C-alpha positions in Angstrom: 20.4 4.8 15.6 19.9 5.3 11.8 18.9 8.8 10.7 15.8 8.9 8.5 16.5 9.9 4.9 16.3 13.5 3.9 13.5 12.7 1.5 11.4 11.1 4.3 12.1 13.9 6.8 11.2 16.5 4.2 7.9 14.8 3.2 6.9 14.4 6.8 7.8 18.1 7.5 5.6 19.2 4.5 2.7 17.1 5.7 2.9 18.3 9.3 3.4 21.9 8.2 0.4 21.7 5.9 -1.8 20.3 8.6 -0.7 22.9 11.1 -1.9 25.7 8.8 -4.5 24.3 6.4 -6.1 21.3 8.1 -9.2 22.3 10.0 -8.7 19.5 12.5 -5.7 21.4 13.9 -6.2 25.1 13.1 -8.7 27.5 14.8 -11.3 27.1 12.1 -12.1 23.7 13.6 -14.5 25.6 15.9 -16.7 26.5 12.9 -19.2 23.6 12.6 -20.0 23.9 8.9 -17.3 22.5 6.6 -18.4 24.7 3.7 -17.9 27.8 5.8 -14.5 26.5 6.9 -13.5 26.1 3.2 -14.9 29.6 2.4 -12.8 31.2 5.2 -9.7 29.2 4.1 -10.2 30.5 0.5 -10.7 34.1 1.8 -7.5 33.9 3.9 -5.6 32.4 1.0 -6.6 35.2 -1.3 -6.0 37.9 1.3 -2.5 36.7 2.0 -1.7 36.4 -1.7 -2.8 40.0 -2.2 -0.9 41.1 0.9 2.3 39.6 -0.4 1.7 41.2 -3.7 1.3 44.6 -2.2 4.4 44.0 0.0 6.5 43.0 -3.0 5.3 45.9 -5.0 5.6 48.7 -2.5 8.3 47.7 -0.1 10.6 45.4 -2.1 10.4 47.6 -5.3 9.0 44.9 -7.6 7.0 47.4 -9.6 5.9 44.9 -12.3 4.5 42.5 -9.8 1.1 41.2 -10.6 -1.4 40.2 -7.9 -3.3 37.8 -10.1 0.0 36.1 -11.1 0.8 36.0 -7.3 -2.5 34.2 -6.7 -1.7 31.8 -9.6 1.8 31.0 -8.3 0.4 30.4 -4.8 -2.1 28.0 -6.3 0.6 26.2 -8.2 2.6 25.8 -5.0 -0.3 24.7 -2.8 -1.8 22.1 -5.2 1.1 19.6 -5.0 1.3 20.0 -1.2 -2.5 19.4 -1.0 -2.1 16.3 -3.2 0.7 15.0 -0.9 -1.5 15.6 2.1 -4.4 13.7 0.5 -2.1 10.7 -0.1 -1.0 10.7 3.5 -4.6 11.1 4.8 -5.7 8.2 2.6 -2.8 6.1 3.9 -3.7 7.0 7.5 -7.3 6.1 6.9 -6.4 2.7 5.4 -3.7 2.0 8.0 -0.8 1.8 5.5 2.2 0.0 7.0 4.7 2.3 5.2 3.3 5.4 6.9 3.4 3.7 10.3 7.0 2.8 9.6 7.9 6.4 8.6 6.2 7.8 11.7 7.9 5.3 14.0 11.2 6.0 12.4 10.7 9.8 12.8 9.6 9.4 16.5 12.6 7.2 17.3 15.0 9.6 15.7 13.5 12.6 17.6 13.8 10.6 20.8 17.3 9.7 20.0 18.2 13.3 19.4 16.6 14.5 22.6 17.4 11.6 24.9 18.0 12.4 28.5 21.4 10.9 28.7 22.6 13.2 26.0 21.8 16.2 28.1 23.4 14.7 31.3 20.1 13.9 33.0 19.4 10.5 34.5 23.0 9.5 34.6 24.4 7.8 37.6 28.1 8.2 38.1 29.6 5.3 40.0 32.7 6.1 41.8 34.2 2.7 42.6 36.7 4.2 45.1 33.9 5.5 47.3 31.9 2.3 47.1 34.9 0.0 48.0 
């Protein structure tokens, strides 16, 4: 079994992690019916966590020159490329792109290979030829 490349594993991890936190199809905000309210609450949570980490860095880590607006800006600069990557993958899923199917299939095969039952000693039949003869 060939291990998927580090690049592919990392990109798939980024997309899956993003969806776990930010995609309203998977997080608890999916229970809010209005998409504009979902976006509003995501924005409020994003700003709240940026401010929280700013306070944490200032008071508990001793970064006295830490700026909360700069923290929000840095978070935006980190999240935008991740959001763009997710948009590419969502478009590929919608159009049924073969490369994405291949990547997912390769990832599933590798995970199965890593967690196969025979590796853990399950479902193995030991044949003792001396007892059978």
